[in-house]
All heavy atoms as an XYZ file, in Angstrom:
907
protein
N      39.357     22.081     25.787
C      39.326     20.788     26.449
C      38.062     20.704     27.298
O      37.774     21.597     28.071
C      40.570     20.641     27.316
C      40.583     19.375     28.103
S      41.949     19.155     29.284
C      43.305     20.012     28.596
N      37.328     19.634     27.139
C      36.096     19.435     27.890
C      36.415     18.800     29.227
O      37.141     17.812     29.300
C      35.132     18.526     27.105
O      34.912     19.105     25.821
C      33.816     18.385     27.827
N      35.867     19.385     30.281
C      36.046     18.842     31.623
C      34.706     18.339     32.132
O      33.655     18.844     31.758
C      36.606     19.906     32.562
C      38.012     20.332     32.198
C      38.574     21.360     33.153
O      37.796     22.124     33.761
O      39.800     21.403     33.292
N      34.783     17.326     32.981
C      33.587     16.725     33.543
C      33.655     16.793     35.058
O      34.572     16.235     35.658
C      33.444     15.277     33.073
C      33.084     15.190     31.631
C      34.063     15.238     30.650
C      31.766     15.121     31.243
C      33.727     15.195     29.309
C      31.421     15.073     29.902
C      32.410     15.112     28.937
N      32.697     17.467     35.682
C      32.741     17.599     37.138
C      32.448     16.280     37.853
O      31.618     15.489     37.416
C      31.650     18.634     37.437
C      30.721     18.567     36.276
C      31.551     18.148     35.093
N      33.165     16.081     38.929
C      32.915     14.957     39.828
C      32.313     15.575     41.081
O      32.940     16.401     41.742
C      34.215     14.202     40.133
C      34.731     13.573     38.842
C      33.987     13.146     41.212
C      36.072     12.918     38.957
N      31.083     15.178     41.373
C      30.280     15.859     42.375
C      29.992     14.927     43.550
O      29.640     13.765     43.361
C      28.941     16.318     41.735
C      28.099     17.078     42.730
C      29.210     17.162     40.496
N      30.129     15.462     44.779
C      29.820     14.650     45.958
C      28.328     14.683     46.251
O      27.545     15.316     45.528
C      30.667     15.068     47.165
C      30.296     16.422     47.750
O      29.248     17.002     47.396
O      31.084     16.916     48.583
N      27.928     13.991     47.312
C      26.505     13.862     47.648
C      25.852     15.188     48.006
O      24.632     15.320     47.994
C      26.310     12.845     48.780
C      26.926     13.237     50.096
C      28.409     12.905     50.235
O      29.021     12.391     49.285
O      28.961     13.174     51.304
N      26.655     16.225     48.314
C      26.123     17.542     48.643
C      26.128     18.488     47.446
O      25.832     19.666     47.578
C      26.932     18.167     49.778
C      26.806     17.362     51.052
O      25.714     16.936     51.420
N      27.912     17.130     51.716
N      26.493     17.956     46.279
C      26.525     18.769     45.078
C      27.795     19.590     44.916
O      27.873     20.437     44.030
N      28.783     19.351     45.753
C      30.050     20.080     45.677
C      30.967     19.405     44.666
O      31.157     18.185     44.708
C      30.731     20.142     47.067
C      29.826     20.909     48.029
C      32.118     20.770     46.977
C      30.276     20.849     49.473
N      31.521     20.191     43.762
C      32.433     19.659     42.758
C      33.767     19.333     43.432
O      34.414     20.200     44.007
C      32.634     20.663     41.601
C      33.667     20.141     40.618
C      31.312     20.933     40.898
N      34.156     18.066     43.367
C      35.390     17.593     44.001
C      36.589     17.662     43.064
O      37.713     17.807     43.492
C      35.214     16.148     44.472
C      34.011     15.889     45.353
C      34.106     16.555     46.669
N      35.208     15.974     47.429
C      35.460     16.236     48.695
N      34.693     17.047     49.342
N      36.469     15.688     49.298
N      36.343     17.508     41.761
C      37.401     17.545     40.751
C      36.762     17.756     39.395
O      35.558     17.538     39.230
C      38.194     16.242     40.761
N      37.557     18.179     38.430
C      37.054     18.354     37.071
C      38.081     17.806     36.071
O      38.777     18.566     35.400
C      36.764     19.838     36.757
O      37.926     20.607     37.075
C      35.568     20.346     37.514
N      38.173     16.482     35.990
C      39.129     15.899     35.040
C      38.656     16.101     33.602
O      37.463     16.269     33.344
C      39.131     14.416     35.406
C      37.779     14.190     35.999
C      37.426     15.460     36.713
N      39.604     16.082     32.698
C      39.252     16.187     31.282
C      38.654     14.869     30.807
O      38.842     13.820     31.432
C      40.497     16.521     30.458
O      41.378     15.416     30.441
N      37.976     14.939     29.680
C      37.417     13.720     29.084
C      38.534     12.737     28.767
O      38.390     11.533     29.003
C      36.637     14.066     27.825
N      39.660     13.234     28.265
C      40.792     12.357     27.956
C      41.288     11.619     29.189
O      41.578     10.427     29.134
C      41.951     13.149     27.339
C      41.663     13.604     25.925
O      40.726     13.069     25.304
O      42.379     14.496     25.447
N      41.363     12.320     30.313
C      41.827     11.703     31.556
C      40.882     10.603     32.001
O      41.315      9.499     32.350
C      41.967     12.770     32.665
O      42.952     13.724     32.257
C      42.365     12.149     33.991
N      39.582     10.888     31.984
C      38.588      9.887     32.390
C      38.667      8.668     31.482
O      38.681      7.522     31.953
C      37.163     10.484     32.398
C      36.117      9.406     32.615
C      37.043     11.571     33.462
N      38.749      8.903     30.180
C      38.803      7.786     29.238
C      40.093      6.976     29.389
O      40.061      5.744     29.302
C      38.648      8.295     27.806
C      37.277      8.897     27.493
C      37.287      9.543     26.117
C      36.170      7.864     27.618
N      41.209      7.641     29.645
C      42.470      6.935     29.872
C      42.385      6.055     31.118
O      42.830      4.910     31.109
C      43.625      7.918     30.017
C      44.062      8.540     28.717
C      45.082      9.646     28.902
O      45.715      9.727     29.984
O      45.246     10.451     27.970
N      41.807      6.588     32.190
C      41.676      5.811     33.422
C      40.769      4.604     33.221
O      41.063      3.508     33.687
C      41.139      6.681     34.558
C      42.112      7.701     35.131
C      41.381      8.664     36.053
C      43.259      7.020     35.857
N      39.667      4.795     32.512
C      38.699      3.716     32.329
C      39.062      2.767     31.187
O      38.390      1.756     30.994
C      37.300      4.292     32.126
C      36.739      5.072     33.323
C      35.361      5.613     33.000
C      36.718      4.238     34.584
N      40.120      3.061     30.469
C      40.582      2.149     29.417
C      41.174      0.875     30.018
O      41.196     -0.169     29.379
C      41.615      2.842     28.528
N      41.620      0.953     31.259
C      42.186     -0.203     31.946
C      41.051     -1.024     32.562
O      40.230     -0.499     33.322
C      43.156      0.278     33.032
C      43.766     -0.858     33.804
O      43.133     -1.394     34.704
N      44.982     -1.217     33.453
N      41.000     -2.316     32.243
C      39.884     -3.156     32.716
C      39.831     -3.262     34.232
O      38.752     -3.355     34.808
C      39.920     -4.536     32.066
C      41.118     -5.379     32.459
O      42.187     -4.815     32.763
O      40.988     -6.618     32.433
N      40.957     -3.226     34.893
C      40.950     -3.335     36.359
C      40.410     -2.066     37.006
O      39.607     -2.139     37.937
C      42.339     -3.690     36.867
C      42.706     -5.088     36.449
C      44.051     -5.516     36.907
N      44.254     -6.909     36.486
C      45.147     -7.697     36.996
N      45.966     -7.270     37.930
N      45.258     -8.939     36.579
N      40.820     -0.907     36.518
C      40.278      0.328     37.072
C      38.797      0.460     36.737
O      38.001      0.914     37.559
C      41.068      1.534     36.553
C      42.401      1.684     37.248
C      43.043      3.009     36.936
N      43.409      3.158     35.542
C      44.542      2.701     35.009
N      45.427      2.059     35.747
N      44.799      2.895     33.724
N      38.431      0.034     35.541
C      37.008      0.074     35.158
C      36.180     -0.818     36.073
O      35.091     -0.441     36.511
C      36.863     -0.339     33.693
C      35.585      0.069     33.066
C      35.557     -0.109     31.559
N      36.017     -1.425     31.110
C      37.167     -1.641     30.465
N      37.986     -0.651     30.188
N      37.495     -2.869     30.088
N      36.688     -1.993     36.415
C      35.979     -2.907     37.319
C      35.847     -2.296     38.706
O      34.803     -2.421     39.354
C      36.705     -4.243     37.395
N      36.891     -1.629     39.172
C      36.853     -0.966     40.482
C      35.767      0.102     40.489
O      34.911      0.140     41.381
C      38.229     -0.339     40.823
C      38.119      0.624     41.997
C      39.259     -1.417     41.109
N      35.790      0.965     39.491
C      34.816      2.059     39.435
C      33.399      1.516     39.252
O      32.459      2.005     39.880
C      35.193      3.067     38.325
C      34.120      4.120     38.162
C      36.532      3.721     38.650
N      33.241      0.485     38.448
C      31.909     -0.111     38.249
C      31.377     -0.686     39.554
O      30.193     -0.510     39.872
C      31.963     -1.183     37.171
N      32.224     -1.362     40.317
C      31.792     -1.926     41.610
C      31.381     -0.814     42.563
O      30.375     -0.933     43.275
C      32.909     -2.770     42.218
N      32.126      0.270     42.572
C      31.786      1.404     43.435
C      30.518      2.093     42.952
O      29.686      2.509     43.762
C      32.949      2.398     43.471
C      34.213      1.901     44.151
C      35.391      2.826     43.842
C      34.019      1.768     45.647
N      30.361      2.210     41.654
C      29.189      2.860     41.080
C      27.906      2.088     41.396
O      26.850      2.686     41.617
C      29.373      2.992     39.562
C      28.313      3.835     38.904
O      28.121      4.989     39.345
O      27.676      3.352     37.945
N      27.993      0.764     41.438
C      26.820     -0.075     41.730
C      26.510     -0.173     43.226
O      25.425     -0.601     43.608
C      27.028     -1.479     41.173
C      26.929     -1.577     39.674
C      26.926     -3.017     39.215
N      28.131     -3.727     39.620
C      29.216     -3.892     38.867
N      29.260     -3.384     37.664
N      30.250     -4.549     39.318
N      27.459      0.175     44.057
C      27.291      0.045     45.507
C      26.252      1.061     46.017
O      26.183      2.191     45.530
C      28.650      0.274     46.188
C      28.679     -0.058     47.632
N      28.360     -1.303     48.123
C      29.005      0.695     48.705
C      28.488     -1.293     49.437
N      28.874     -0.102     49.814
N      25.439      0.648     46.990
C      24.386      1.516     47.518
C      24.925      2.757     48.214
O      24.326      3.825     48.131
C      23.494      0.741     48.496
C      22.662     -0.315     47.788
O      22.429     -0.178     46.577
O      22.265     -1.292     48.453
N      26.016      2.612     48.913
C      26.632      3.739     49.623
C      27.636      4.422     48.695
O      28.051      3.859     47.704
C      27.362      3.236     50.875
C      26.486      2.488     51.858
C      25.554      3.408     52.616
O      25.925      4.566     52.869
O      24.447      2.959     52.955
N      28.074      5.635     49.062
C      29.071      6.306     48.242
C      30.498      5.985     48.707
O      31.453      6.591     48.239
C      28.838      7.820     48.211
C      29.150      8.484     49.540
O      29.201      7.844     50.583
N      29.340      9.787     49.498
N      30.638      5.040     49.622
C      31.957      4.610     50.080
C      31.932      3.104     50.325
O      30.862      2.508     50.462
C      32.373      5.340     51.352
C      31.563      4.942     52.553
C      30.351      5.441     52.917
C      31.893      3.938     53.503
N      29.903      4.801     54.040
C      30.839      3.872     54.434
C      32.976      3.094     53.660
C      30.840      3.001     55.499
C      32.972      2.217     54.728
C      31.905      2.181     55.634
N      33.136      2.535     50.369
C      33.249      1.094     50.588
C      34.598      0.810     51.253
O      35.577      1.495     50.995
C      33.179      0.375     49.227
C      33.186     -1.139     49.311
S      33.221     -1.946     47.664
C      31.697     -1.401     46.941
N      34.599     -0.200     52.088
C      35.876     -0.662     52.642
C      36.644     -1.355     51.520
O      36.053     -2.038     50.683
C      35.649     -1.617     53.807
C      34.918     -0.921     54.975
C      35.198     -1.476     56.340
N      36.560     -1.763     56.672
C      37.478     -0.851     57.076
N      37.150      0.418     57.140
N      38.689     -1.220     57.396
N      37.940     -1.159     51.492
C      38.760     -1.761     50.446
C      38.662     -3.282     50.507
O      38.612     -3.949     49.466
C      40.225     -1.284     50.554
C      41.107     -2.009     49.552
C      40.309      0.220     50.341
N      38.549     -3.849     51.710
C      38.389     -5.304     51.865
C      37.136     -5.785     51.129
O      37.148     -6.835     50.479
C      38.269     -5.680     53.341
C      39.487     -5.391     54.167
C      39.181     -5.464     55.669
O      38.017     -5.685     56.062
O      40.131     -5.296     56.444
N      36.056     -5.041     51.245
C      34.804     -5.389     50.567
C      34.976     -5.305     49.058
O      34.510     -6.185     48.321
C      33.670     -4.451     51.025
O      33.566     -4.511     52.449
C      32.351     -4.826     50.386
N      35.666     -4.276     48.603
C      35.939     -4.122     47.175
C      36.741     -5.308     46.647
O      36.411     -5.875     45.607
C      36.686     -2.815     46.928
C      37.028     -2.467     45.490
C      35.774     -2.339     44.641
C      37.840     -1.177     45.454
N      37.753     -5.712     47.388
C      38.573     -6.865     47.001
C      37.707     -8.121     46.922
O      37.806     -8.894     45.971
C      39.754     -7.061     47.974
C      40.429     -8.400     47.762
C      40.759     -5.933     47.825
N      36.832     -8.321     47.909
C      35.941     -9.489     47.908
C      35.040     -9.488     46.678
O      34.852    -10.517     46.039
C      35.071     -9.500     49.165
C      35.795     -9.889     50.421
C      34.904     -9.746     51.648
O      33.662     -9.637     51.515
O      35.463     -9.725     52.758
N      34.474     -8.329     46.349
C      33.559     -8.248     45.209
C      34.254     -8.503     43.881
O      33.637     -8.988     42.947
C      32.869     -6.893     45.182
C      31.877     -6.768     46.299
C      31.089     -5.525     46.210
N      30.199     -5.485     47.359
C      29.134     -4.734     47.431
N      28.810     -3.958     46.433
N      28.384     -4.751     48.504
N      35.527     -8.171     43.816
C      36.261     -8.330     42.565
C      37.134     -9.582     42.538
O      37.786     -9.847     41.537
C      37.131     -7.093     42.310
C      36.353     -5.794     42.129
C      37.311     -4.619     42.004
C      35.436     -5.867     40.932
N      37.107    -10.356     43.603
C      38.004    -11.516     43.700
C      37.678    -12.593     42.669
O      38.566    -13.337     42.257
C      37.988    -12.109     45.103
O      36.724    -12.646     45.396
N      36.442    -12.690     42.225
C      36.120    -13.690     41.206
C      36.594    -13.251     39.823
O      36.839    -14.076     38.961
C      34.597    -13.964     41.146
O      33.919    -12.738     40.882
C      34.120    -14.567     42.445
N      36.743    -11.945     39.637
C      37.220    -11.415     38.365
C      38.739    -11.422     38.296
O      39.328    -11.812     37.296
C      36.704     -9.968     38.162
O      35.284     -9.968     38.302
C      37.082     -9.437     36.806
N      39.373    -10.987     39.384
C      40.833    -10.894     39.449
C      41.287    -11.649     40.694
O      41.222    -11.128     41.797
C      41.268     -9.432     39.549
C      40.726     -8.568     38.459
C      39.753     -7.608     38.723
C      41.184     -8.699     37.160
C      39.262     -6.801     37.723
C      40.695     -7.893     36.144
C      39.728     -6.946     36.430
N      41.737    -12.871     40.525
C      42.021    -13.739     41.666
C      43.481    -13.785     42.097
O      43.842    -14.564     42.949
C      41.556    -15.164     41.344
C      40.069    -15.249     41.116
C      39.607    -16.639     40.792
O      40.394    -17.580     40.879
O      38.436    -16.786     40.442
N      44.325    -12.955     41.544
C      45.743    -13.064     41.852
C      46.158    -12.169     43.006
O      45.515    -11.154     43.287
C      46.593    -12.687     40.622
O      46.371    -11.302     40.333
C      46.242    -13.537     39.417
N      47.231    -12.550     43.639
C      47.801    -11.726     44.699
C      48.290    -10.405     44.112
O      48.174     -9.359     44.747
C      48.969    -12.464     45.381
O      48.477    -13.700     45.890
C      49.553    -11.645     46.505
N      48.817    -10.461     42.888
C      49.295     -9.244     42.234
C      48.175     -8.221     42.087
O      48.397     -7.023     42.175
C      49.883     -9.549     40.847
C      51.151    -10.363     40.874
C      50.877    -11.861     40.902
O      49.811    -12.316     40.435
O      51.747    -12.580     41.416
N      46.965     -8.710     41.836
C      45.808     -7.829     41.684
C      45.589     -7.011     42.950
O      45.384     -5.810     42.897
C      44.571     -8.638     41.335
C      43.267     -8.020     41.771
C      42.380     -8.555     42.635
C      42.718     -6.764     41.370
N      41.308     -7.708     42.787
C      41.502     -6.604     42.032
C      43.148     -5.759     40.530
C      40.701     -5.471     41.870
C      42.350     -4.631     40.372
C      41.135     -4.506     41.035
N      45.666     -7.652     44.108
C      45.449     -6.942     45.372
C      46.543     -5.906     45.604
O      46.277     -4.797     46.065
C      45.372     -7.936     46.523
C      44.158     -8.830     46.443
C      44.181     -9.893     47.509
C      43.054    -10.886     47.275
N      43.102    -12.011     48.195
N      47.762     -6.254     45.262
C      48.877     -5.317     45.400
C      48.694     -4.143     44.441
O      48.855     -2.982     44.824
C      50.222     -6.038     45.161
C      50.460     -7.052     46.282
C      51.374     -5.043     45.066
C      51.596     -8.016     46.020
N      48.333     -4.448     43.194
C      48.084     -3.397     42.206
C      46.947     -2.483     42.654
O      47.012     -1.263     42.452
C      47.709     -3.999     40.853
C      48.838     -4.546     40.064
C      48.361     -5.099     38.725
O      47.294     -4.680     38.218
O      49.064     -5.964     38.195
N      45.907     -3.051     43.216
C      44.773     -2.256     43.676
C      45.235     -1.194     44.665
O      44.924     -0.015     44.511
C      43.710     -3.154     44.316
C      42.473     -2.438     44.854
C      41.672     -1.832     43.710
C      41.619     -3.391     45.653
N      46.015     -1.616     45.660
C      46.481     -0.702     46.717
C      47.548      0.278     46.244
O      47.571      1.425     46.693
C      47.036     -1.499     47.896
C      45.971     -2.151     48.717
N      45.214     -1.468     49.638
C      45.531     -3.427     48.750
C      44.359     -2.290     50.203
N      44.527     -3.490     49.676
N      48.420     -0.180     45.366
C      49.587      0.638     45.013
C      49.520      1.309     43.643
O      50.316      2.200     43.371
C      50.856     -0.212     45.096
C      51.126     -0.694     46.481
N      51.592      0.130     47.481
C      50.957     -1.914     47.051
C      51.713     -0.559     48.599
N      51.329     -1.797     48.369
N      48.586      0.889     42.798
C      48.506      1.470     41.457
C      47.116      2.049     41.180
O      46.962      3.260     40.993
C      48.868      0.417     40.367
C      48.706      1.005     38.978
C      50.268     -0.122     40.579
N      46.104      1.186     41.158
C      44.791      1.591     40.657
C      44.064      2.597     41.554
O      43.596      3.629     41.060
C      43.925      0.366     40.386
C      44.561     -0.560     39.401
N      44.842     -0.184     38.110
C      45.023     -1.832     39.520
C      45.429     -1.177     37.471
N      45.543     -2.197     38.316
N      43.958      2.307     42.841
C      43.278      3.259     43.724
C      44.024      4.592     43.806
O      43.392      5.651     43.735
C      43.045      2.652     45.105
C      41.971      1.558     45.147
C      41.882      0.939     46.531
C      40.613      2.087     44.695
N      45.370      4.589     43.923
C      46.066      5.883     43.915
C      45.882      6.671     42.606
O      45.728      7.896     42.643
C      47.537      5.501     44.126
C      47.477      4.233     44.899
C      46.282      3.509     44.317
N      45.864      5.986     41.467
C      45.651      6.684     40.191
C      44.259      7.309     40.134
O      44.108      8.466     39.710
C      45.823      5.725     39.016
C      47.255      5.395     38.697
S      47.382      4.286     37.278
C      47.142      5.468     35.955
N      43.264      6.545     40.548
C      41.900      7.065     40.551
C      41.768      8.224     41.536
O      41.053      9.201     41.269
C      40.909      5.951     40.886
C      40.775      4.851     39.824
C      40.030      3.649     40.400
C      40.093      5.381     38.575
N      42.461      8.125     42.659
C      42.452      9.188     43.667
C      43.152     10.446     43.142
O      42.651     11.560     43.326
C      43.138      8.694     44.946
C      43.126      9.742     46.039
O      42.070      9.932     46.666
O      44.189     10.370     46.262
N      44.281     10.278     42.484
C      45.027     11.433     41.959
C      44.195     12.282     41.011
O      44.353     13.504     40.974
C      46.296     10.972     41.228
C      47.384     10.495     42.169
O      47.290     10.744     43.391
O      48.326      9.839     41.684
N      43.333     11.651     40.248
C      42.504     12.381     39.280
C      41.138     12.759     39.823
O      40.344     13.378     39.125
C      42.350     11.571     37.993
C      43.663     11.339     37.275
C      44.367     12.633     36.855
O      43.697     13.677     36.684
O      45.603     12.591     36.692
N      40.832     12.365     41.069
C      39.592     12.771     41.709
C      38.394     11.879     41.473
O      37.297     12.200     41.908
N      38.585     10.734     40.782
C      37.450      9.839     40.566
C      37.021      9.155     41.854
O      35.851      8.815     42.019
C      37.766      8.795     39.490
C      37.371      9.182     38.072
C      38.175     10.345     37.566
C      37.437      8.004     37.167
N      37.967      8.924     42.748
C      37.668      8.369     44.063
C      38.499      9.112     45.105
O      39.437      9.835     44.766
C      37.978      6.847     44.169
C      37.206      6.054     43.141
C      39.461      6.584     44.086
N      38.144      8.899     46.341
C      38.944      9.384     47.460
C      39.391      8.145     48.224
O      38.581      7.469     48.849
C      38.087     10.285     48.341
C      38.840     11.002     49.430
C      37.910     11.936     50.183
O      37.446     12.924     49.580
O      37.631     11.643     51.360
N      40.665      7.832     48.120
C      41.221      6.607     48.704
C      41.955      6.952     49.989
O      42.887      7.752     50.000
C      42.164      5.950     47.699
C      42.949      4.780     48.217
C      42.351      3.760     48.928
C      44.314      4.682     47.957
C      43.079      2.671     49.384
C      45.053      3.597     48.394
C      44.433      2.605     49.110
O      45.160      1.536     49.549
N      41.524      6.336     51.087
C      42.177      6.518     52.379
C      42.821      5.192     52.764
O      42.159      4.299     53.294
C      41.155      6.944     53.426
C      41.769      7.287     54.775
O      42.909      6.867     55.042
O      41.097      7.983     55.551
N      44.102      5.070     52.463
C      44.784      3.798     52.727
C      44.956      3.532     54.212
O      45.034      2.385     54.632
C      46.118      3.720     51.984
C      47.102      4.801     52.389
O      46.685      5.838     52.917
O      48.305      4.589     52.159
N      44.992      4.555     55.040
C      45.127      4.333     56.491
C      43.858      3.731     57.086
O      43.919      2.860     57.941
C      45.475      5.625     57.207
C      46.925      6.024     56.981
C      47.273      7.203     57.794
N      46.869      8.370     56.987
C      46.974      9.613     57.377
N      47.445      9.901     58.569
N      46.614     10.594     56.592
N      42.702      4.212     56.635
C      41.431      3.690     57.139
C      40.899      2.534     56.308
O      39.900      1.918     56.665
C      40.373      4.802     57.192
C      40.659      5.805     58.267
O      41.218      5.479     59.307
N      40.300      7.054     58.015
N      41.521      2.287     55.160
C      41.089      1.182     54.312
C      39.740      1.420     53.663
O      38.953      0.486     53.501
N      39.483      2.678     53.258
C      38.206      2.991     52.626
C      38.441      3.712     51.305
O      39.477      4.329     51.080
C      37.329      3.895     53.516
O      38.034      5.103     53.804
C      36.942      3.191     54.800
N      37.435      3.620     50.464
C      37.443      4.342     49.198
C      36.055      4.945     49.012
O      35.047      4.287     49.219
C      37.868      3.435     48.019
C      36.944      2.267     47.845
C      38.010      4.225     46.746
N      36.028      6.230     48.698
C      34.774      6.959     48.497
C      34.650      7.277     47.010
O      35.607      7.694     46.380
C      34.773      8.243     49.320
C      33.485      9.012     49.269
C      33.513     10.192     50.230
N      33.731      9.778     51.607
C      32.787      9.335     52.438
N      31.544      9.247     52.008
N      33.070      8.989     53.670
N      33.464      7.084     46.478
C      33.202      7.309     45.061
C      32.247      8.476     44.905
O      31.234      8.561     45.596
C      32.596      6.039     44.444
C      32.176      6.198     43.009
C      33.120      6.286     42.004
C      30.834      6.261     42.664
C      32.741      6.439     40.678
C      30.445      6.409     41.342
C      31.407      6.503     40.363
O      31.034      6.645     39.061
N      32.585      9.366     43.975
C      31.728     10.505     43.681
C      31.162     10.368     42.276
O      31.732      9.708     41.426
C      32.509     11.812     43.805
C      33.034     12.040     45.199
C      34.395     11.978     45.471
C      32.170     12.296     46.251
C      34.876     12.183     46.754
C      32.640     12.495     47.546
C      33.996     12.447     47.780
O      34.466     12.643     49.039
N      30.062     11.025     42.029
C      29.355     10.911     40.765
C      30.027     11.720     39.663
O      30.430     12.862     39.873
C      27.916     11.397     40.955
C      27.083     11.183     39.726
O      27.145     10.075     39.154
O      26.368     12.118     39.330
N      30.144     11.106     38.502
C      30.638     11.780     37.298
C      29.832     11.233     36.126
O      29.843     10.024     35.872
C      32.126     11.536     37.085
S      32.773     12.280     35.568
N      29.135     12.102     35.440
C      28.256     11.680     34.347
C      29.018     10.918     33.263
O      28.540      9.901     32.757
C      27.570     12.905     33.745
C      26.557     12.573     32.682
C      25.871     13.822     32.152
O      25.832     14.844     32.846
O      25.369     13.744     31.014
N      30.205     11.373     32.911
C      30.980     10.694     31.874
C      31.366      9.285     32.301
O      31.293      8.348     31.506
C      32.232     11.494     31.501
C      33.137     10.854     30.445
C      32.367     10.619     29.144
C      34.368     11.704     30.215
N      31.750      9.115     33.557
C      32.118      7.782     34.058
C      30.929      6.839     33.930
O      31.060      5.726     33.418
C      32.608      7.853     35.522
C      32.772      6.460     36.108
C      33.916      8.634     35.600
N      29.773      7.277     34.374
C      28.567      6.461     34.285
C      28.251      6.118     32.832
O      27.936      4.964     32.517
C      27.378      7.181     34.945
O      27.711      7.468     36.308
C      26.124      6.339     34.904
N      28.363      7.092     31.940
C      28.093      6.852     30.523
C      29.067      5.841     29.925
O      28.663      4.958     29.163
C      28.155      8.157     29.731
C      27.001      9.095     30.030
O      26.008      8.661     30.682
O      27.084     10.278     29.637
N      30.346      5.956     30.261
C      31.352      5.017     29.744
C      31.079      3.616     30.263
O      31.099      2.643     29.501
C      32.783      5.470     30.104
C      33.803      4.376     29.815
C      33.138      6.750     29.356
N      30.816      3.489     31.566
C      30.546      2.166     32.142
C      29.327      1.527     31.490
O      29.327      0.329     31.177
C      30.359      2.275     33.656
C      31.581      2.668     34.465
C      31.204      2.872     35.925
C      32.712      1.676     34.321
N      28.283      2.319     31.277
C      27.064      1.821     30.649
C      27.349      1.354     29.222
O      26.897      0.289     28.797
C      25.966      2.894     30.655
O      25.701      3.267     32.006
C      24.693      2.408     30.006
N      28.086      2.155     28.478
C      28.408      1.803     27.086
C      29.244      0.531     27.005
O      28.979     -0.340     26.167
C      29.136      2.957     26.411
N      30.233      0.416     27.866
C      31.085     -0.773     27.852
C      30.276     -2.012     28.241
O      30.383     -3.056     27.604
C      32.296     -0.595     28.792
C      33.049     -1.906     28.996
C      33.229      0.469     28.244
N      29.446     -1.878     29.263
C      28.615     -3.012     29.698
C      27.635     -3.417     28.609
O      27.463     -4.594     28.326
C      27.857     -2.628     30.975
C      27.079     -3.774     31.559
C      26.428     -3.382     32.877
O      27.169     -3.064     33.823
O      25.188     -3.392     32.948
N      27.018     -2.452     27.975
C      26.058     -2.738     26.898
C      26.761     -3.430     25.732
O      26.243     -4.391     25.166
C      25.385     -1.444     26.430
C      24.292     -1.670     25.428
C      23.506     -0.414     25.041
N      24.246      0.820     25.113
C      23.937      1.840     25.926
N      22.885      1.758     26.717
N      24.651      2.946     25.931
N      27.955     -3.002     25.395
C      28.713     -3.605     24.307
C      29.146     -5.033     24.675
O      29.117     -5.921     23.836
C      29.944     -2.755     23.980
C      30.773     -3.317     22.885
N      30.357     -3.350     21.573
C      31.988     -3.892     22.905
C      31.280     -3.902     20.831
N      32.290     -4.245     21.612
N      29.530     -5.246     25.920
C      29.968     -6.576     26.370
C      28.822     -7.578     26.345
O      29.013     -8.746     26.031
C      30.550     -6.498     27.775
N      27.617     -7.105     26.652
C      26.436     -7.985     26.671
C      25.945     -8.230     25.254
O      25.592     -9.354     24.902
C      25.306     -7.372     27.527
C      25.740     -7.342     28.988
C      24.022     -8.153     27.378
C      24.796     -6.567     29.889
N      25.919     -7.178     24.443
C      25.337     -7.275     23.103
C      26.337     -7.751     22.152
O      26.407     -8.462     21.299
């Protein structure tokens, strides 16, 4: 099984999910949108309120906000793709080469 390291800004490996796990997580359009927004952000962390604002034009329902807090961010956190702190309302994103490659491929396919 191939694993892909998720590395923080100091080069420390935070998690090593399998390729299957990463692909399963990114198969969902809402989780993919969350990770893409975090990947494009200048900082390696974002307030959840800011994330909701950035994605509000894509997903405008109240259910989306509930799902974000109770489903998508916890799932991404469980596998190490993000670090979600629901008490402070922040989410931290770490680098993973496979995630970046998948996002790029999906975006390129959507445009082309």
